[in-house]
Every structure is written in C-alpha cells, then in structure tokens.
C-alpha positions in Angstrom: 2.3 -35.3 31.4 3.8 -32.7 29.0 5.3 -29.3 28.6 2.7 -26.6 27.8 4.0 -23.8 25.5 1.7 -20.7 25.5 1.7 -18.3 22.5 0.1 -14.9 22.3 -2.0 -15.6 19.1 -3.3 -18.6 17.2 -1.0 -17.9 14.2 2.0 -17.8 16.4 1.0 -21.1 18.1 1.0 -22.8 14.7 4.4 -21.4 13.8 5.9 -22.5 17.2 4.4 -26.0 16.8 5.7 -26.5 13.3 9.2 -25.2 14.3 9.6 -27.4 17.4 8.1 -30.6 16.1 10.4 -33.5 15.2 7.6 -34.6 12.8 4.3 -33.1 11.9 2.2 -31.4 14.6 -1.1 -33.0 15.4 -3.8 -30.4 15.5 -6.6 -30.6 18.0 -9.6 -28.3 18.6 -11.8 -27.5 21.6 -14.8 -25.2 20.9 -13.1 -24.2 17.6 -9.9 -23.2 19.3 -6.8 -24.9 17.9 -3.9 -26.4 19.9 -1.1 -28.6 18.8 0.5 -31.8 20.1 4.1 -32.4 19.1 7.0 -34.6 20.1 10.5 -33.1 20.4 13.5 -35.2 21.5 11.1 -37.9 22.7 9.3 -35.5 24.9 5.6 -34.5 24.6 4.8 -30.8 24.1 1.4 -29.1 23.7 1.3 -25.7 22.2 -1.7 -23.6 23.1 -2.6 -20.0 22.4 -4.1 -16.9 23.9 -5.9 -14.3 21.9 -4.1 -11.3 23.3 -5.1 -10.3 26.8 -7.3 -12.8 28.7 -7.5 -10.7 31.9 -8.3 -7.0 32.4 -8.4 -4.7 35.4 -11.7 -4.1 37.2 -12.8 -2.5 40.5 -13.1 -5.1 43.3 -16.4 -3.6 44.6 -18.6 -2.4 41.8 -21.2 0.4 42.2 -21.6 4.1 41.8 -19.4 6.8 40.4 -17.3 7.4 43.5 -13.7 8.4 43.2 -10.8 8.0 43.8 -10.8 4.3 43.2 -7.7 2.2 43.8 -9.1 -1.2 44.9 -8.7 -3.0 41.5 -7.7 -6.5 40.5 -7.1 -8.6 37.4 -10.4 -10.2 36.3 -11.3 -12.5 33.4 -11.7 -10.2 30.4 -15.1 -11.5 29.5 -16.4 -10.0 32.8 -14.7 -6.7 32.1 -15.9 -6.0 28.5 -18.8 -7.5 26.6 -16.8 -6.9 23.4 -14.1 -9.3 24.7 -16.5 -12.2 25.3 -14.7 -14.2 22.5 -11.6 -14.4 24.8 -13.5 -16.8 27.1 -13.2 -19.8 24.8 -9.4 -19.3 24.6 -9.2 -19.0 28.4 -11.2 -22.2 28.9 -9.0 -24.2 26.5 -5.8 -23.0 28.2 -7.2 -23.9 31.6 -7.9 -27.4 30.3 -4.5 -27.8 28.8 -2.7 -26.5 31.9 -4.3 -29.2 34.2 -2.0 -32.0 32.9 1.1 -29.9 32.2 4.1 -30.6 34.4 6.1 -27.7 32.9 5.1 -24.3 31.4 7.0 -22.2 28.8 5.8 -18.7 27.9 6.1 -17.9 24.2 4.2 -14.6 24.0 5.6 -11.5 22.3 8.7 -10.2 24.2 7.4 -6.8 25.2 5.6 -5.3 28.1 2.2 -6.3 26.9 3.3 -9.8 25.9 5.0 -10.2 29.3 1.8 -9.2 31.2 -0.2 -11.6 29.1 2.2 -14.4 29.9 2.4 -13.4 33.6 -1.4 -13.5 34.1 -1.7 -16.9 32.3 1.1 -18.3 34.5 -0.6 -16.9 37.7 -4.3 -17.4 37.1 -4.5 -20.2 34.5 -1.5 -22.4 35.3 -1.6 -21.5 39.1 2.1 -21.1 39.2 4.5 -18.5 40.6 6.9 -18.6 37.6 7.6 -20.3 34.3 10.2 -20.6 31.6 10.5 -17.9 29.0 11.2 -18.2 25.3 12.9 -15.1 23.8 12.6 -14.6 20.1 12.3 -11.7 17.6 11.1 -13.7 14.6 8.7 -16.6 14.0 11.2 -18.4 11.9 12.1 -22.1 12.5 15.7 -21.5 13.5 14.8 -18.6 15.9 12.0 -20.6 17.6 14.1 -23.7 18.0 16.9 -21.7 19.5 14.5 -19.8 21.8 13.1 -23.0 23.1 16.5 -24.6 23.6 17.8 -21.6 25.4 14.6 -20.6 27.3 15.3 -18.6 30.5 14.3 -20.4 33.7 12.0 -17.4 34.7 9.8 -14.8 33.3 11.4 -11.4 32.5 10.2 -10.0 35.8 11.4 -6.4 35.2 9.5 -6.3 32.0 6.4 -8.0 33.5 6.2 -5.7 36.5 6.8 -2.6 34.4 4.0 -3.6 32.1 1.7 -4.4 35.0 2.4 -1.1 36.6 1.5 0.7 33.3 -1.8 -1.1 33.3 -2.5 -0.1 36.9 -1.5 3.5 36.3 -3.6 3.8 33.2 -6.6 2.4 35.0 -6.1 4.7 38.0 -6.0 7.8 35.9 -8.6 6.7 33.3 -11.3 5.6 35.8 -10.8 8.4 38.3 -10.4 11.3 35.8 -13.3 10.0 33.8 -15.6 9.7 36.8 -14.6 13.2 38.0 -15.4 14.8 34.7 -18.6 12.9 34.2 -19.8 13.7 37.8 -18.9 17.4 37.3 -20.9 17.8 34.1 -23.8 15.7 35.5 -24.1 18.1 38.5 -24.2 21.0 36.1 -27.4 19.5 34.6 -26.1 17.6 31.5 -25.6 13.8 31.3 -22.6 13.0 29.2 -20.0 10.2 29.7 -16.6 11.8 29.5 -13.3 10.1 29.5 -9.7 11.1 30.0 -6.3 9.3 30.1 -2.9 9.6 31.6 -1.3 10.3 28.2 -4.2 11.6 26.2 -4.5 14.8 28.2 -0.9 15.9 27.5 -1.2 14.7 23.9 -4.3 16.8 23.4 -2.6 19.9 24.9 0.3 19.6 22.4 -2.2 19.6 19.5 -4.3 22.4 21.1 -1.2 24.6 21.7 -0.2 24.1 18.1 -3.7 25.1 16.9 -3.6 28.2 19.1 -0.2 29.2 17.7 -1.7 28.9 14.2 -4.8 30.9 15.1 -2.8 33.6 16.9 -0.3 33.8 14.1 0.0 37.2 12.3 1.6 37.0 8.9 4.4 39.4 8.2 5.0 40.5 4.6 8.4 40.1 3.0 9.9 40.2 -0.5 12.3 38.1 -2.5 13.9 39.0 -5.8 14.5 36.3 -8.4 16.7 36.3 -11.4 15.6 33.8 -14.1 17.9 32.5 -16.9 17.1 30.0 -19.6 18.6 27.2 -17.5 18.2 28.1 -13.8 17.0 30.6 -11.2 19.0 32.6 -8.7 17.8 34.6 -5.7 19.1 37.9 -4.4 21.6 37.4 -1.6 19.5 39.4 0.8 17.1 36.5 0.7 14.0 37.7 2.7 13.7 41.5 2.3 11.5 43.0 5.1 11.1 46.4 3.4 9.4 46.7 0.0 11.3 49.8 -0.7 14.6 47.9 -0.6 13.2 45.2 -3.0 12.1 48.0 -5.4 15.6 49.5 -5.3 17.1 46.2 -6.3 14.7 46.1 -9.3 15.6 49.6 -10.2 19.4 48.9 -10.0 19.0 45.9 -12.3 16.4 47.3 -14.7 17.4 46.9 -18.4 20.3 44.6 -17.6 20.6 41.8 -20.2 23.5 39.8 -18.7 24.8 38.7 -15.4 28.5 38.1 -14.7 29.6 35.1 -12.7 31.3 36.8 -9.8 32.3 33.6 -7.9 31.9 29.8 -8.0 32.1 27.4 -5.1 31.9 23.6 -4.9 31.5 21.5 -1.8 31.3 17.7 -1.7 29.8 15.8 1.2 28.8 12.3 2.0 25.6 10.7 3.1 25.8 7.7 5.4 23.4 4.8 4.8 20.2 5.1 6.8 19.8 3.4 10.1 17.7 0.2 10.3 14.0 0.8 11.2 12.7 1.1 14.7 8.9 1.3 14.9 8.6 5.0 15.0 10.8 5.5 11.9 9.0 2.8 10.0 5.7 4.5 10.8 6.9 7.9 9.7 8.5 6.6 6.5 5.4 4.6 5.6 3.3 7.8 6.0 5.8 9.8 3.9 6.0 7.2 1.1 2.5 5.8 1.0 0.3 8.0 3.2 -0.5 5.0 5.4 -1.2 6.3 8.9 0.9 5.0 11.8 -1.8 2.8 13.4 -2.4 1.0 10.1 1.4 0.6 9.5 1.7 -1.1 12.9 -1.2 -3.4 12.1 0.4 -4.3 8.8 3.8 -4.9 10.3 2.2 -7.1 13.0 0.6 -9.2 10.3 4.0 -9.5 8.4 5.6 -10.6 11.7 3.0 -13.3 12.5 3.4 -14.5 8.9 7.1 -15.0 9.5 8.2 -12.3 7.0 9.8 -9.7 9.3 11.1 -9.5 12.9 9.1 -8.2 15.8 8.0 -4.6 14.9 7.4 -3.1 18.4 11.0 -2.1 18.9 12.9 1.0 19.8 16.1 -0.3 18.5 18.0 1.0 15.4 20.6 -1.7 15.7 21.0 -5.1 14.0 23.2 -7.5 16.0 25.6 -9.9 14.2 23.6 -12.8 15.8 20.7 -12.4 13.4 22.9 -13.7 10.6 23.4 -10.9 8.0 24.7 -13.2 5.3 22.0 -15.8 5.7 19.2 -13.3 5.5 20.7 -11.6 2.4 21.2 -14.9 0.7 17.5 -15.7 1.1 16.5 -12.3 -0.2 18.5 -12.8 -3.4 15.6 -14.7 -4.9 13.7 -11.5 -5.2 16.1 -8.7 -4.5 19.3 -10.2 -6.0 20.5 -7.0 -7.8 20.2 -5.0 -4.6 21.8 -7.5 -2.4 24.9 -7.3 -4.7 25.2 -3.6 -3.8 25.5 -4.3 0.0 28.5 -4.4 2.3 29.2 -6.8 5.1 27.9 -4.7 8.1 25.0 -2.4 8.7 25.1 1.3 9.6 23.5 0.9 13.0 21.9 3.9 14.9 22.2 4.8 18.5 18.8 3.8 19.8 18.6 0.4 21.5 15.9 -1.9 22.9 16.6 -4.4 25.6 14.2 -7.0 24.1 14.5 -6.7 20.3 16.8 -5.6 17.5 15.8 -3.2 14.8 13.1 -4.4 12.3 14.5 -6.7 9.6 13.2 -9.1 7.0 13.6 -12.8 7.9 14.4 -13.7 4.3 11.2 -15.7 3.9 9.8 -14.4 0.6 6.0 -13.8 0.6 4.0 -15.5 -2.1 0.7 -13.7 -1.9 1.2 -10.1 -0.6 -0.6 -7.3 -2.3 -1.7 -3.7 -1.7 -0.4 -1.9 1.4 1.1 -5.1 2.9 3.3 -5.5 -0.1 4.3 -1.8 0.0 5.3 -1.9 3.7 7.2 -5.2 3.2 9.1 -3.8 0.3 10.0 -0.7 2.3 11.3 -2.8 5.2 13.4 -5.0 2.9 14.9 -2.1 1.1 15.6 -0.2 4.3 17.4 -3.3 5.7 19.5 -3.7 2.6 20.2 0.1 2.3 21.6 0.1 5.9 24.4 -2.2 4.4 24.9 0.1 1.4 27.8 2.2 0.5 28.2 5.8 1.4 26.6 8.2 -1.1 28.5 11.3 -2.3 26.8 14.5 -3.3 28.1 17.9 -4.6 26.7 21.3 -4.0 27.6 24.1 -6.5 27.1 27.7 -5.6 27.2 30.5 -8.2 27.3 34.2 -7.3 26.0 36.4 -10.1 26.7 40.1 -10.4 24.1 42.3 -12.0 25.1 46.0 -11.7 26.6 45.3 -8.2 23.5 43.4 -7.1 24.5 39.8 -6.1 22.3 36.8 -6.8 22.9 33.3 -5.5 22.1 30.1 -7.4 22.6 26.7 -5.8 22.5 23.3 -7.4 23.0 19.8 -5.9 23.7 16.6 -7.7 24.6 13.1 -6.7 28.1 12.0 -7.7 28.0 8.4 -6.3 24.6 7.0 -5.6 25.8 4.3 -3.1 22.8 3.3 -0.9 20.4 5.5 -3.0 20.3 2.7 -5.6 19.2 0.2 -3.0 16.6 2.4 -1.2 14.9 3.6 -4.5 12.2 4.7 -5.0 12.0 5.8 -1.3 15.0 8.1 -1.4 14.0 11.7 -1.1 16.8 13.7 -2.8 16.4 16.8 -4.9 18.6 17.0 -8.0 19.3 20.5 -9.3 22.2 20.6 -11.7 23.7 23.9 -12.7 25.5 24.5 -16.0 29.3 24.4 -15.9 30.4 28.0 -15.5 33.6 29.8 -14.3 34.3 33.3 -13.0 33.8 36.2 -15.5 31.4 34.1 -17.6 28.3 35.9 -18.8 24.7 34.5 -18.4 21.7 35.9 -20.3 18.9 37.2 -18.1 15.3 36.3 -19.1 13.7 38.4 -16.3 14.2 39.7 -12.8 11.0 39.4 -10.6 9.9 40.8 -7.2 7.9 38.2 -5.3 5.4 39.5 -2.7 5.3 36.9 0.1 4.4 36.6 3.8 5.5 34.4 6.7 3.6 31.2 7.2 2.1 29.9 10.4 3.4 26.8 12.1 2.3 23.6 10.4 -0.2 21.3 12.0 1.0 17.9 13.2 0.3 14.9 10.9 -0.4 11.4 12.3 3.3 10.8 11.6 4.8 13.9 13.1 2.8 13.7 16.3 4.0 10.3 17.2 7.6 11.5 16.7 6.8 14.5 19.0 5.3 12.2 21.7 8.4 10.0 21.5 10.7 13.0 21.8 8.8 14.1 24.9 8.8 10.5 26.3 5.0 10.3 26.4 3.4 6.9 25.9 5.1 3.9 24.4 6.1 3.0 20.8 3.1 0.7 20.6 0.5 3.0 22.1 1.2 6.4 20.6 -0.8 5.9 17.4 -3.7 4.6 19.5 -3.7 7.7 21.7 -4.0 10.0 18.6 -6.8 7.7 17.3 -8.8 8.1 20.5 -8.5 11.9 20.3 -10.0 11.7 16.7 -12.8 9.3 17.8 -13.7 11.8 20.6 -13.9 14.6 18.1 -11.2 16.5 19.9 -9.1 16.4 16.7 -10.0 16.1 13.0 -8.5 16.0 9.6 -5.4 14.4 8.0 -3.4 17.3 9.3 -4.5 17.1 12.9 -6.6 20.2 13.6 -7.8 20.6 17.2 -11.6 21.1 17.0 -13.4 23.8 18.9 -14.5 21.1 21.3 -11.0 19.9 21.8 -9.7 23.4 22.4 -12.4 24.2 24.9 -12.1 20.9 26.8 -8.3 21.4 27.1 -8.8 25.0 28.2 -11.2 24.0 30.9 -8.8 21.4 32.2 -5.7 23.6 31.9 -7.5 26.4 33.8 -9.1 24.4 36.7 -7.0 21.3 36.9 -3.7 21.7 35.0 -2.2 18.5 36.2 -4.7 16.6 34.0 -2.9 17.9 30.9 0.6 18.2 32.5 3.2 16.2 30.5 5.8 16.5 33.2 3.8 14.3 35.6 3.1 11.8 32.8 6.8 11.7 31.8 7.8 11.3 35.4 5.9 8.0 35.7 7.2 6.8 32.3 10.7 7.2 33.8 9.6 5.4 36.9 8.3 2.4 34.9 11.6 2.2 33.1 13.3 2.0 36.5 11.0 -0.9 37.4 12.0 -2.7 34.2 15.7 -2.2 35.1 14.8 -3.5 38.6 15.9 -0.3 40.3 12.4 0.5 41.7 9.6 -1.6 43.0 6.1 -1.7 41.5 4.3 -1.1 44.8 6.4 2.1 45.5 5.5 3.6 42.1 1.8 2.8 42.5 1.8 4.2 46.0 3.3 7.4 44.7 0.8 7.6 41.9 -2.1 7.1 44.3 -0.9 10.0 46.4 -0.4 12.3 43.3 -3.8 11.3 41.9 -5.6 11.8 45.3 -4.2 15.3 45.6 -5.1 16.1 42.0 -8.7 14.9 42.5 -8.9 16.8 45.8 -8.1 20.0 43.9 -10.5 19.0 41.2 -13.3 18.6 43.8 -12.9 22.1 45.1 -13.6 23.5 41.5 -16.0 20.8 40.5 -19.0 23.2 40.0 -17.0 25.6 37.9 -15.5 22.7 35.8 -19.0 21.1 35.3 -20.5 24.4 34.2 -17.7 25.2 31.8 -17.8 21.7 30.3 -21.6 21.9 29.9 -21.3 25.2 28.1 -18.5 23.8 25.9 -20.6 20.9 24.7 -23.7 23.0 24.2 -21.8 25.5 22.1 -20.0 22.9 20.0 -22.9 20.4 19.6 -24.2 22.0 16.3 -20.7 22.2 14.8 -20.1 18.5 15.6 -23.4 17.4 14.1 -23.4 19.5 11.0 -22.6 17.5 7.9 -23.0 20.0 5.0 -25.5 22.0 2.9 -28.8 20.5 2.1 -29.1 19.6 -1.6 -32.8 20.6 -1.7 -32.9 23.9 0.1 -30.8 26.5 1.9 -30.7 24.5 5.1 -28.0 22.2 6.4 -28.0 18.4 7.0 -27.4 17.5 10.6 -27.0 14.2 12.5 -30.2 13.3 14.3 -31.2 10.3 16.4 -34.5 8.4 16.0 -36.2 5.1 16.9 -34.0 3.1 14.4 -30.7 4.9 15.2 -29.1 8.0 13.7 -29.8 9.6 10.4 -29.2 12.9 8.6 -32.0 15.4 8.3 -32.3 19.0 7.1 -32.5 21.6 9.9 -35.4 23.3 8.0 -37.7 20.4 8.9 -40.8 20.3 8.5 -40.5 22.8 5.6 -37.8 20.5 4.1 -38.1 16.7 4.6 -34.7 15.7 3.2 -33.2 12.8 5.1 -30.5 10.3 4.5 -29.3 7.1 6.2 -26.1 7.0 8.2 -23.9 4.1 9.3 -25.1 2.6 12.6 -21.7 3.1 14.3 -18.4 4.9 13.9 -17.5 8.6 13.9 -18.9 10.7 11.1 -17.0 13.9 10.1 -17.9 16.5 7.5 -15.4 16.8 4.7 -16.9 20.3 3.8 -17.4 19.3 0.1 -20.4 18.1 -1.9 -20.8 15.3 -4.4 -20.7 16.5 -8.0 -23.4 14.0 -9.0 -26.1 14.6 -6.4 -24.9 17.6 -4.3 -25.2 15.7 -1.1 -22.3 16.2 1.4 -19.2 14.0 1.4 -18.4 12.6 4.8 -15.6 10.6 6.4 -16.7 7.5 8.4 -14.1 6.4 11.0 -14.4 3.0 12.7 -12.1 1.2 15.1 -9.6 -1.1 13.5 -10.9 -0.1 10.0 -9.5 2.2 7.3 -11.5 5.5 7.2 -13.9 5.8 4.3 -14.8 9.0 2.4 -18.1 8.7 0.6 -21.3 10.5 -0.5 -23.9 10.1 2.2 -26.7 9.7 -0.4 -27.4 6.0 -0.8 -29.3 6.7 -4.0 -26.4 8.7 -5.6 -26.0 7.9 -9.3 -22.4 7.1 -8.7 -23.5 4.2 -6.5 -26.0 2.7 -8.9 -25.4 -0.6 -10.6 -27.1 -2.1 -13.6 -26.5 -5.6 -12.6 -28.9 -8.6 -12.9 -28.5 -10.8 -9.9 -29.6 -14.4 -10.3 -29.2 -17.7 -8.5 -29.5 -19.2 -5.1 -27.5 -17.9 -2.1 -24.2 -19.8 -2.0 -24.2 -19.7 1.8 -27.6 -20.9 3.0 -28.6 -22.5 -0.3 -32.2 -21.5 0.4 -32.5 -17.7 -0.3 -32.1 -15.9 -3.5 -29.3 -13.3 -4.3 -30.7 -9.8 -4.7 -29.3 -6.3 -5.2 -29.3 -4.0 -2.2 -28.0 -0.5 -1.6 -26.5 1.3 1.3 -24.7 4.6 1.7 -21.5 2.7 0.8 -23.0 1.7 -2.6 -24.7 -1.3 -4.1 -23.9 -4.9 -3.2 -25.3 -8.5 -3.5 -27.1 -10.0 -0.5 -29.3 -12.9 0.5 -33.1 -12.1 0.6 -33.3 -14.2 3.8 -31.5 -11.5 5.9 -31.3 -11.5 8.9 -31.5 -15.3 9.0 -28.7 -15.3 6.5 -25.9 -12.7 6.5 -24.4 -13.5 3.0 -23.1 -10.5 1.1 -20.8 -10.1 -1.8 -19.3 -7.3 -3.9 -20.7 -6.5 -7.3 -18.7 -7.8 -10.2 -16.4 -5.2 -11.9 
C-alpha cells in the first residue's frame, strides 16, 4: 500500500517526485506513460500524472438537435472528443495506480481548472469522496516539500464547485445556443453548424460596437499652430483651434517675428512609484507592448516556464508578493545572472491592490534557465526584471514648462527629464518614458524663431482593440476569467468574426451580432454573463450553493430560448442572408497574378485549394493548407505577384506567407543525399509546399521524416 500523489501534467509529476524523494525516484512506465515510485520518511509514495482534463461534459441521452438540454454528466474525455483520445492512456494508468493506494493527495494546479481535474480524478478514478490537497505556487523543491508536509485534509471545495459550475454553465449555454442557431439557419434552407458561447457573445458585441463607432465616426477639422526653434518646439496655448480663421489670425499676428520672449517658466517635480508585480493580465499586456507577443502565446510561454520551475504559477489575479516566498533567498539566487540589478533593490516590494486567494503575483523562483532562447527568454527576462523593479527605489522626474510670447501670442513648450532613475535602471529596456529636455532659460530671455507653422488636422476615430487591450477590457467588465479571455478572442478570430492584429469586426461578425442583438439580445448581454461570474465567485467563497446557481441558469436559459423560438424563422432567414452575403468576402484571397480575376478558396476532391474566379478562361490554381483559418492580407508577393495570406492554426503561431508553392523566394538549390535517418530505408529528397522547400523521406506516407533545409 502507498500514498498516490496526482499531478496535472507529466512534467509536474517528475518535479514532485524529485522534490519529495529521500533518494532518487524510480521511474516506471505503462503504455509509455511515466509514473514514479519514491520513499519519503520510510513511507512509499507513487506519483502519477494526468494530462489536463480526463473527463468532459456530455449529454446523458444522445440524439437529435433538441434544446434546451440540461441532462448532462461527466464522461471520460475520449468519449467526448476524438481529439482527446490520447487522454485515455493517462486515465488507465491512474486507475491502475489508484487500486492499491490507501491515501490520495491531489497535486494539480491550484486554480478552478486544476481543482476540477483533481475533483474528477478523486471521484471517478479513485472512487473517493475527498482527498488531501497540496497547495503550491512554484515547482521548486522547497515549495513542494512544504506543500506535501502541510497538505490540507480536504480539497478546496469552494474552488472545485465554482470551477464545476463554470463548466456546467458554459456547456448549458454553448450546446443550447449553438443548437438553436444551427436549427434556425437549417430551417431557412442552409446547412451550417453555428456556435455561440456564454462569454463569446458579449465579447463579440464589444468589438462590433467599437467597429460601428469607427465606421460612424465623422472627422472634425481643427488647427494647431507650432513655433519651431533650433532646439525645441512650442505650441500655441489655444491647443486645438476649431476655426481656421482664428489660426490664420495667429499667423498674421506673428508674421515676420524673429524672436520669442520667455514670458514665464515653471518647474514641477514628481515621483514615480516602482511598478506592481505581475498578475497574468498585466504580464500579457506588457509582453504584447514590449515584444508583440499575443496574450494567448504569452500564457503558453509562462506555463512552460512554470512547469520548468523557473517562475511561479502564472494564472493569478494577484499583484502582491507575500513575505513567505522569501524575497532575500530569491534575489540571492538571481545574483548569478542579474547581480548588478539585484544590488539596486530594496527590502520590500511595491505591492498592488489586486489579490488572488490561491496564488501570489508572478515571480521568478531564482532557478536560472540554462537553455532558453527566443520568445521564452524574452518573457522570462521581463518577469525577472519586473519582479526586481517592484523592489526598486522611487524614480524622480521633472517637468519644465516655458511660456513664450510672440507679439502677445503665447506658445507653450514642455519638457520632461528623469532626475533620479530609481527603478528605471532595473526595468530597462522595458521602461517607456519620454525624455524631452529643454534648454535652461529664465524670464525675459530671447529665443530665435526658425518658423511658425499652421497644421491642418482632424479628429481621429476611436482605436480598434488589440489582443492586449481587449483582455484588459474583458477583465474590467468582469467577463470570463484570467485564463480564458485570450482563448475567447482566439475563437472569434477562428470563426472569422474578427480579423487583423488590430481586431476589426468583419462584415460577418457585425451582421451576426446585429441579428442576435435584434432578435435575442440576451445572447450578447454582458450583464447576464457578469451576473453569473459574480455568482460563481460566491460559490468559491461558500456563500452560495452550486445547485442553486445552476437552477437559476436553467431558468434564465429556458426563458431566453423560448423567446428565441418565437423568432426562429426570422433569425434563420437573417443568418442565411448574412452568410450568403459575406461568403465571397470570406473566401477572397487576392488578385489573380495571371488575369484581372481574383483567387478564391474552393473545395475539391482532395480538400481546399485556391482558384481564379474567371475559370475556365483562367486556370490559375494554388495549393492551400489542409486545415486552419486562411485570411487575406490584402497584399501581393513582390517576386511572383501571388497574394500573401495569414494561416491561423490552433496552438500554433500564425504564419504569413506567399500562397504560391513555386514562388522563387521558396526555392532552394540544395542537393539532398543519403538514407533517411528515421526509417533507414528511404532516401532523403527535396519537397515543396506553400510554406517553402524542405527535406523529406521518399517513403512517405510510410515514413513521416521531414527536416528543415540547411541555412
């Protein structure tokens, strides 16, 4: 008999085993799934792992497209999704390990998802009502040993039930709304699988409302008058001048003037507190600002850094670092690589107001990575410097304002400089501070004028959301969770409701949102979504019961779908018209390089491809990737004139490429020789795809060996 410790992922299982073992862990495998046998204090422990969720929700009685549906249950994930078939081997291994366990300790990530994963393993794999719970924020040896020694006697039931409620609510809304929409458009004579979600609808409406405000915006002209000297510029004190006549009068009053007299000087010093430690949203927005890495990718990178033991758990809302993490110890370890910066830190961090009941703010563990590169290294460096900067000294800056008089017309020049860098030195190069230093002048001094210019300007429309700013907006409105917001935006892109780096609602997205807002506004109502977010928080705090919230949600959804049913015919017809009108726009990739037609996405016997819409007069075609979303970038390749497209695939970085597989830029004058290093039977040959040339085995599909071309 032994104690079974269950981790969320294989990498975490290895870390836990190595941390808890008195000696060296003994690795075992079943069907290529690793587990570890260890001894601690003369007691046997087995550490097994999940692979994320092993159970998913499914309808109890399958069949048809009826709705509403509320009879759902947890089911083995392999039976819910074919893509999750790999999870079955992890489930079988845990079931085998659980048979001889006399005690179970849950060591999954301490958040709502981790708690649900642990809860289902305890209930359905271990056949128990409860289990002990390790609570840790880093996968370091000290933290894991402490978490095991101080394991709580029960699961975190508030967190577990709140997480389970979220799964049930998302399933309720997802399955029922999707079936309602699909049924409506099917009855209108078009077959198309449509999907909707509890948070996706409100998120889409936010983006569509912004797009409408941009489209409806009418620019208003205004003028500004600038005075230019050899060393600096000053602007007329009126700032924006709404009548051109007034701007011309200023020019007339100052015409021919060679000097400006300093009428007044003013200095103001102010301080800048060190930045707060990172919560997940702030990390994602800073990563996007500094490196252009989108929020979803940043979370993935941070998760890898966590499982490698380099940083604390990233899915946190906290901006506070508790004393218990050991400030001095972490900084001492960081001295190996960041010694000069550590010397600039003080004893305590500048904590923010936001908290998280499960985890502190994101911080480096002090373990120095040996082989990080690319984006992973960038994000790690950002996290370390943010951590150290939060211990930095206050920065001092000074603003100098000069008022210049030119024939009684007053111009204002402003300069800002840093007097004491403080934490700026630590957070470099990620500090965003503009330094504009003005010359030392006093009242009555004269300044030579180079020119005075009238600028014709106009007001600008609101800016579109970026992947970074939209997750901040969703957080502000309490929609979704810190871990799901980036995924929600990603789904809107994959459904062609939104496109571009600056998130532009497509014509399809606008029309779909308009239809829902007109006929069934609660589907895009953020108030209802926010209400249930607050209800789930009350479950976590054990102020409300799961069954009460689910019962309320069933009632609200039943009423919503009842109203939907009354307008089903109109909704279906409107959606049918929307998809018909936007189909060509969505399928158009760009101008044909051979004629005046356009290349469009088509489907054939062997999958999708691009073809000219002037066929059969023009027979231009091109291969397309078998899967993923393809978006036009509205630009052509300079080498071959074929359109450039963006290929977006799940869990992969988007790629921008010329869609012509024979493009000269993808050619390679490489002689490929030798046997395939994988199968030892085939020969290596040169192949081409729309992504470029590569080396492959000539025994494909019996052998899948591929390799990049040498530089």
